[in-house]
GURO-878810 format. One line per field, with one value per residue (C-alpha): residue number from 1; residue in three letters; y negated, x, z. Coordinates in steps of 0.05 Angstrom, whole numbers. Last residue first. Example, Ala and Ser with C-alpha at 12.3 -4.5 7.8 and 13.67 -1.06 7.14 Angstrom:
% GURO-878810
i = c(2  1);
aa = c(SER  ALA);
py = c(21  90);
px = c(273  246);
pz = c(143  156);
% end
This chain:
% GURO-878810
i = c(523  522  521  520  519  518  517  516  515  514  513  512  511  510  509  508  507  506  505  504  503  502  501  500  499  498  497  496  495  494  493  492  491  490  489  488  487  486  485  484  483  482  481  480  479  478  477  476  475  474  473  472  471  470  469  468  467  466  465  464  463  462  461  460  459  458  457  456  455  454  453  452  451  450  449  448  447  446  445  444  443  442  441  440  439  438  437  436  435  434  433  432  431  430  429  428  427  426  425  424  423  422  421  420  419  418  417  416  415  414  413  412  411  410  409  408  407  406  405  404  403  402  401  400  399  398  397  396  395  394  393  392  391  390  389  388  387  386  385  384  383  382  381  380  379  378  377  376  375  374  373  372  371  370  369  368  367  366  365  364  363  362  361  360  359  358  357  356  355  354  353  352  351  350  349  348  347  346  345  344  343  342  341  340  339  338  337  336  335  334  333  332  331  330  329  328  327  326  325  324  323  322  321  320  319  318  317  316  315  314  313  312  311  310  309  308  307  306  305  304  303  302  301  300  299  298  297  296  295  294  293  292  291  290  289  288  287  286  285  284  283  282  281  280  279  278  277  276  275  274  273  272  271  270  269  268  267  266  265  264  263  262  261  260  259  258  257  256  255  254  253  252  251  250  249  248  247  246  245  244  243  242  241  240  239  238  237  236  235  234  233  232  231  230  229  228  227  226  225  224  223  222  221  220  219  218  217  216  215  214  213  212  211  210  209  208  207  206  205  204  203  202  201  200  199  198  197  196  195  194  193  192  191  190  189  188  187  186  185  184  183  182  181  180  179  178  177  176  175  174  173  172  171  170  169  168  167  166  165  164  163  162  161  160  159  158  157  156  155  154  153  152  151  150  149  148  147  146  145  144  143  142  141  140  139  138  137  136  135  134  133  132  131  130  129  128  127  126  125  124  123  122  121  120  119  118  117  116  115  114  113  112  111  110  109  108  107  106  105  104  103  102  101  100  99  98  97  96  95  94  93  92  91  90  89  88  87  86  85  84  83  82  81  80  79  78  77  76  75  74  73  72  71  70  69  68  67  66  65  64  63  62  61  60  59  58  57  56  55  54  53  52  51  50  49  48  47  46  45  44  43  42  41  40  39  38  37  36  35  34  33  32  31  30  29  28  27  26  25  24  23  22  21  20  19  18  17  16  15  14  13  12  11  10  9  8  7  6  5  4  3  2  1);
aa = c(UNK  UNK  UNK  UNK  UNK  UNK  UNK  UNK  UNK  UNK  UNK  UNK  UNK  UNK  UNK  UNK  UNK  UNK  UNK  UNK  UNK  UNK  UNK  UNK  UNK  UNK  UNK  UNK  UNK  UNK  UNK  UNK  UNK  UNK  UNK  UNK  UNK  UNK  UNK  UNK  UNK  UNK  UNK  UNK  UNK  UNK  UNK  UNK  UNK  UNK  UNK  UNK  UNK  UNK  UNK  UNK  UNK  UNK  UNK  UNK  UNK  UNK  UNK  UNK  UNK  UNK  UNK  UNK  UNK  UNK  UNK  UNK  UNK  UNK  UNK  UNK  UNK  UNK  UNK  UNK  UNK  UNK  UNK  UNK  UNK  UNK  UNK  UNK  UNK  UNK  UNK  UNK  UNK  UNK  UNK  UNK  UNK  UNK  UNK  UNK  UNK  UNK  UNK  UNK  UNK  UNK  UNK  UNK  UNK  UNK  UNK  UNK  UNK  UNK  UNK  UNK  UNK  UNK  UNK  UNK  UNK  UNK  UNK  UNK  UNK  UNK  UNK  UNK  UNK  UNK  UNK  UNK  UNK  UNK  UNK  UNK  UNK  UNK  UNK  UNK  UNK  UNK  UNK  UNK  UNK  UNK  UNK  UNK  UNK  UNK  UNK  UNK  UNK  UNK  UNK  UNK  UNK  UNK  UNK  UNK  UNK  UNK  UNK  UNK  UNK  UNK  UNK  UNK  UNK  UNK  UNK  UNK  UNK  UNK  UNK  UNK  UNK  UNK  UNK  UNK  UNK  UNK  UNK  UNK  UNK  UNK  UNK  UNK  UNK  UNK  UNK  UNK  UNK  UNK  UNK  UNK  UNK  UNK  UNK  UNK  UNK  UNK  UNK  UNK  UNK  UNK  UNK  UNK  UNK  UNK  UNK  UNK  UNK  UNK  UNK  UNK  UNK  UNK  UNK  UNK  UNK  UNK  UNK  UNK  UNK  UNK  UNK  UNK  UNK  UNK  UNK  UNK  UNK  UNK  UNK  UNK  UNK  UNK  UNK  UNK  UNK  UNK  UNK  UNK  UNK  UNK  UNK  UNK  UNK  UNK  UNK  UNK  UNK  UNK  UNK  UNK  UNK  UNK  UNK  UNK  UNK  UNK  UNK  UNK  UNK  UNK  UNK  UNK  UNK  UNK  UNK  UNK  UNK  UNK  UNK  UNK  UNK  UNK  UNK  UNK  UNK  UNK  UNK  UNK  UNK  UNK  UNK  UNK  UNK  UNK  UNK  UNK  UNK  UNK  UNK  UNK  UNK  UNK  UNK  UNK  UNK  UNK  UNK  UNK  UNK  UNK  UNK  UNK  UNK  UNK  UNK  UNK  UNK  UNK  UNK  UNK  UNK  UNK  UNK  UNK  UNK  UNK  UNK  UNK  UNK  UNK  UNK  UNK  UNK  UNK  UNK  UNK  UNK  UNK  UNK  UNK  UNK  UNK  UNK  UNK  UNK  UNK  UNK  UNK  UNK  UNK  UNK  UNK  UNK  UNK  UNK  UNK  UNK  UNK  UNK  UNK  UNK  UNK  UNK  UNK  UNK  UNK  UNK  UNK  UNK  UNK  UNK  UNK  UNK  UNK  UNK  UNK  UNK  UNK  UNK  UNK  UNK  UNK  UNK  UNK  UNK  UNK  UNK  UNK  UNK  UNK  UNK  UNK  UNK  UNK  UNK  UNK  UNK  UNK  UNK  UNK  UNK  UNK  UNK  UNK  UNK  UNK  UNK  UNK  UNK  UNK  UNK  UNK  UNK  UNK  UNK  UNK  UNK  UNK  UNK  UNK  UNK  UNK  UNK  UNK  UNK  UNK  UNK  UNK  UNK  UNK  UNK  UNK  UNK  UNK  UNK  UNK  UNK  UNK  UNK  UNK  UNK  UNK  UNK  UNK  UNK  UNK  UNK  UNK  UNK  UNK  UNK  UNK  UNK  UNK  UNK  UNK  UNK  UNK  UNK  UNK  UNK  UNK  UNK  UNK  UNK  UNK  UNK  UNK  UNK  UNK  UNK  UNK  UNK  UNK  UNK  UNK  UNK  UNK  UNK  UNK  UNK  UNK  UNK  UNK  UNK  UNK  UNK  UNK  UNK  UNK  UNK  UNK  UNK  UNK  UNK  UNK  UNK  UNK  UNK  UNK  UNK  UNK  UNK  UNK  UNK  UNK  UNK  UNK  UNK  UNK  UNK  UNK  UNK  UNK  UNK  UNK  UNK  UNK  UNK  UNK  UNK  UNK  UNK  UNK  UNK  UNK  UNK);
py = c(-60  -16  -59  -53  -22  -16  3  -58  -105  -81  -88  -160  -177  -141  -181  -247  -228  -213  -144  -114  -62  -81  -155  -146  -111  -169  -220  -174  -168  -106  -89  -80  -4  -2  -42  6  67  33  17  90  120  73  83  158  162  108  143  210  177  144  210  245  303  283  346  334  287  309  374  336  288  345  385  326  313  386  387  323  352  414  372  335  262  212  157  154  230  240  180  207  146  91  67  98  45  78  13  49  81  12  -3  -55  -88  -93  -49  22  36  74  19  -41  -6  5  -69  -88  -42  -66  -139  -123  -86  -146  -192  -154  -85  -67  -90  -80  -59  -90  -147  -106  -48  -96  -129  -61  -43  -107  -93  -131  -181  -193  -138  -139  -86  -97  -72  -134  -182  -147  -146  -221  -234  -181  -210  -278  -243  -206  -270  -306  -243  -236  -309  -314  -254  -295  -253  -189  -222  -229  -298  -336  -360  -426  -443  -512  -512  -436  -431  -467  -433  -364  -382  -401  -335  -291  -231  -157  -169  -135  -200  -235  -180  -192  -266  -247  -206  -179  -199  -252  -317  -373  -443  -478  -548  -556  -613  -581  -593  -543  -527  -498  -438  -389  -313  -315  -386  -434  -468  -536  -566  -573  -539  -500  -483  -464  -419  -381  -370  -347  -299  -259  -210  -201  -175  -214  -169  -216  -267  -226  -282  -338  -395  -448  -519  -577  -624  -565  -502  -472  -486  -450  -393  -377  -401  -351  -348  -295  -222  -209  -133  -117  -173  -247  -242  -301  -343  -324  -350  -370  -334  -279  -269  -262  -215  -167  -128  -125  -98  -144  -128  -144  -214  -233  -300  -354  -421  -483  -535  -610  -648  -620  -647  -700  -643  -620  -572  -543  -531  -501  -455  -431  -417  -374  -337  -320  -286  -240  -178  -158  -185  -256  -306  -368  -404  -476  -515  -590  -637  -668  -683  -609  -597  -645  -612  -542  -562  -587  -523  -483  -515  -495  -425  -413  -447  -394  -414  -411  -394  -415  -398  -373  -412  -387  -362  -391  -346  -390  -376  -406  -475  -506  -477  -495  -569  -569  -531  -578  -639  -610  -594  -663  -695  -650  -670  -744  -738  -702  -756  -810  -776  -775  -846  -869  -832  -863  -933  -930  -911  -965  -1017  -997  -1002  -1071  -1096  -1069  -1097  -1166  -1164  -1146  -1210  -1220  -1280  -1348  -1385  -1422  -1358  -1291  -1276  -1205  -1151  -1078  -1024  -960  -894  -819  -815  -744  -734  -710  -771  -827  -899  -928  -1003  -1044  -1116  -1173  -1243  -1297  -1263  -1311  -1291  -1252  -1190  -1144  -1196  -1212  -1138  -1127  -1187  -1164  -1092  -1113  -1168  -1118  -1160  -1178  -1105  -1087  -1159  -1158  -1104  -1029  -988  -915  -852  -828  -808  -852  -913  -900  -903  -973  -1003  -984  -938  -881  -923  -961  -945  -999  -975  -1036  -1058  -1133  -1168  -1244  -1272  -1312  -1248  -1178  -1116  -1046  -983  -999  -932  -890  -826  -775  -723  -671  -721  -765  -833  -889  -964  -1014  -1088  -1154  -1220  -1291  -1274  -1289  -1232  -1200  -1223  -1208  -1138  -1127  -1153  -1101  -1046  -1067  -1068  -997  -975  -1006  -964  -901  -907  -861  -867  -925  -962  -936  -998  -1045  -1007  -1008  -1082  -1097  -1054  -1089  -1157  -1141  -1115  -1179  -1223  -1182  -1194  -1135  -1114  -1119  -1068);
px = c(348  391  450  464  523  515  588  601  561  595  663  647  630  693  734  706  724  796  823  857  801  799  800  747  702  705  687  634  595  553  550  625  622  568  612  670  628  596  666  688  628  633  709  702  652  687  755  725  691  757  795  748  705  642  599  577  623  598  636  701  692  680  738  786  767  778  846  867  842  884  945  938  918  962  953  1026  1032  972  990  1058  1082  1056  1001  1005  1004  1012  1003  980  923  894  890  933  896  907  945  963  1001  1066  1117  1074  1053  1126  1142  1079  1099  1171  1149  1102  1157  1203  1148  1137  1168  1115  1063  999  953  884  897  935  885  827  862  874  800  780  827  892  908  928  979  1012  1066  1139  1164  1205  1150  1096  1147  1150  1076  1057  1108  1072  1005  1029  1054  987  950  991  997  927  947  993  1001  1009  1066  1108  1117  1183  1214  1251  1305  1338  1400  1405  1471  1512  1474  1489  1562  1568  1534  1580  1545  1549  1557  1491  1460  1484  1453  1387  1391  1410  1347  1359  1323  1376  1387  1438  1437  1503  1519  1590  1640  1708  1778  1834  1890  1954  1979  1965  1957  1881  1860  1858  1798  1768  1698  1708  1645  1621  1692  1710  1650  1665  1737  1711  1661  1713  1730  1657  1640  1590  1529  1483  1492  1447  1447  1497  1475  1528  1506  1541  1599  1648  1610  1667  1715  1669  1660  1734  1784  1833  1908  1936  1957  1924  1919  1971  1953  1965  2010  1978  1937  1869  1798  1756  1690  1709  1778  1746  1692  1738  1764  1697  1664  1617  1545  1514  1545  1505  1539  1504  1533  1492  1538  1523  1465  1418  1461  1409  1362  1296  1331  1373  1315  1276  1333  1338  1264  1274  1331  1285  1236  1196  1236  1265  1226  1237  1290  1318  1372  1385  1449  1441  1454  1384  1337  1320  1294  1236  1221  1225  1178  1126  1139  1117  1049  1042  1067  1014  959  969  977  1053  1095  1168  1201  1271  1335  1391  1455  1520  1581  1639  1627  1558  1584  1570  1500  1498  1507  1456  1406  1419  1409  1344  1321  1339  1300  1241  1244  1249  1190  1148  1164  1146  1081  1060  1084  1042  980  987  999  936  896  932  912  839  848  879  819  769  809  812  737  725  762  831  833  857  918  929  957  946  994  1021  1008  1027  1020  1028  1056  1044  970  953  894  939  983  949  969  942  925  952  929  952  930  957  1022  1075  1139  1203  1173  1190  1171  1106  1087  1108  1067  1004  1013  1020  969  914  851  876  887  829  820  892  873  882  854  843  885  876  948  984  942  950  1026  1020  1007  1077  1082  1115  1177  1197  1256  1284  1314  1305  1307  1292  1257  1250  1185  1174  1176  1176  1193  1218  1233  1201  1206  1160  1188  1139  1195  1152  1102  1154  1121  1136  1125  1121  1121  1090  1102  1074  1010  973  924  917  980  1021  992  1019  1086  1086  1069  1124  1171  1154  1164  1234  1253  1223  1265  1248  1172  1164  1103  1055  1058  1052  992  958  972  940  880  873  878  823  779  792  773  710  690  695  633  625  579);
pz = c(315  272  250  176  140  65  53  8  53  116  82  63  135  159  108  134  206  185  199  260  270  344  326  272  322  371  317  288  353  338  412  410  418  364  317  329  313  252  225  236  201  141  136  140  84  43  49  29  -32  -51  -43  -91  -66  -103  -104  -32  7  75  73  57  115  165  138  141  213  231  197  234  300  289  271  337  340  380  329  309  307  261  218  200  161  207  162  92  39  -28  -67  -130  -91  -76  -151  -187  -245  -321  -324  -302  -238  -223  -237  -218  -154  -134  -143  -103  -46  -46  -42  15  52  46  69  134  145  197  147  188  130  129  81  29  32  23  -36  -66  -57  -91  -149  -153  -208  -281  -296  -364  -361  -382  -314  -301  -324  -284  -227  -220  -232  -181  -132  -135  -129  -67  -36  -47  -21  44  64  96  139  182  245  205  166  229  260  249  314  312  364  359  402  402  365  417  473  444  435  509  529  487  458  478  553  569  593  530  487  522  505  434  423  353  289  275  239  243  213  224  199  173  178  171  198  183  232  202  242  185  181  180  165  223  255  272  277  353  379  319  297  368  379  315  339  407  372  334  388  406  337  294  285  325  269  224  172  183  138  129  111  76  84  83  61  21  78  127  77  75  25  -4  -10  -56  -56  11  4  59  108  116  54  19  67  94  96  156  147  99  131  199  172  135  195  230  167  130  108  176  176  114  97  57  34  20  -11  -10  -42  11  68  88  104  73  26  82  130  72  54  126  124  62  97  156  109  155  132  199  258  281  300  267  308  286  300  306  248  250  193  182  252  240  173  204  260  210  171  232  230  157  175  228  187  133  60  53  -9  -14  -80  -67  -77  -121  -91  -65  -64  -86  -159  -152  -132  -200  -196  -123  -136  -192  -148  -90  -135  -161  -91  -66  -123  -107  -34  -51  -99  -47  4  -46  -66  8  18  -42  -17  52  23  -19  43  83  31  39  115  104  65  116  175  143  130  203  220  249  295  271  298  232  198  234  291  285  232  241  188  227  203  209  225  201  153  96  103  142  154  219  220  279  289  334  346  393  411  435  399  415  382  441  493  459  454  527  551  515  541  614  607  593  581  512  494  449  426  402  352  348  289  307  293  365  382  331  347  422  416  386  455  478  539  501  488  425  380  334  268  224  152  146  89  90  64  127  167  138  178  166  207  275  311  354  384  411  402  367  342  305  292  243  248  191  207  185  220  219  183  118  99  31  -3  60  62  -8  14  70  21  -27  33  50  -22  -24  37  7  -57  -115  -112  -162  -190  -138  -94  -154  -183  -115  -107  -174  -157  -89  -122  -172  -116  -77  -136  -149  -76  -29  9  84  117);
% end
């Protein structure tokens, strides 16, 4: 394997320091990376290409030729040679495509030069190829060597880290600007932003979609069960958008009466109705230039939906009692736990409005489908309510963790927060016990499981008689739990993966449970 000379190592360190000197301007950072590549390998042309996996769009965003910097926004098609670099994450050189005249001619045609040597180096952020460093026509007609590739791959690693820090810096700057904007805007109805916690793969994958949706101006429709945190996802779309320095206004449509909703959304003039003592701006005017979040949008009455459709479509409306047309530029993020498509079929929601809102649909999975988020969220709520209750809780007991992870959470994140808040009030520090959480699946468990009251009494009697002198609830739970887990494991042939699915717990938790309850397969 090639080794770097001391001079090259010194140069790479200098270039790394230069690249990481400032994260405030992504465009300037790209050109610093291109100039660093120019110091390492002399070429005719250097370019930076980006890739959007959702749309499969590849763009040239910056280039450097003869020392001249040029910002670009040139989109390439799926058939370009560079597409393979993004898909496979491998280096691509002219030697790889020299037998394919189709690709070679297209590259030369696009660059308006005769291609004699060509090199694409993928740039990774968190193991994903997100950019390409492209070099064309090495100086004096030479081919790119393995040493060139090694140096440029090292540069790409530095570039990937720098771009990652740059994106985080830009997001944090936007969040700070948004918070400042909304602090001054607070009197108009804006609220603080929530901390966003996500550890599950399902939500991390969803956040990629959120970030791609954020950069557009299209309407977004967030759907999912009540309590899954749709408002938090709306905040993330806003904070990642180009409108993040402008107002973010929230409207809970379910909390407004039909008579007040029109005035709340569109405002009114003085004397528009009996209690209208003065003119008032509506939420659309307040959100001008920014984002309006319509929570529980399915509750908007049919009579008001045409006016909402018009402002989304034409960006125009009139205040209640006025004939003066007002123009606004507002992005709509709507949320609902109702089935709007079904409401359309029943005539309860306008079809044209549904399609206007449903441009970018995003469904938020329930908490039971992202169990990796349960404990991090619970610990965040524990810290919050420890402070509020004046009690110094440090964590959850093992049994409490097990209860949290095995419960189905029909009320999702909202129910989890309420459970932790309740536990902080009735529990005793330093740890929350499972009994403090008071998680009773399905309320009336007998009815929900299809078990009669007589059967429930019989089951309780059997468990109680087997507990000996120790008739505590924990002992009874352990006795039943051990017997029940063994029963399910036997039905599954002791296949823990199958058993964990039936029990609706994680495979790792089942293994831990078997150890705690001293469950062993009899062979």
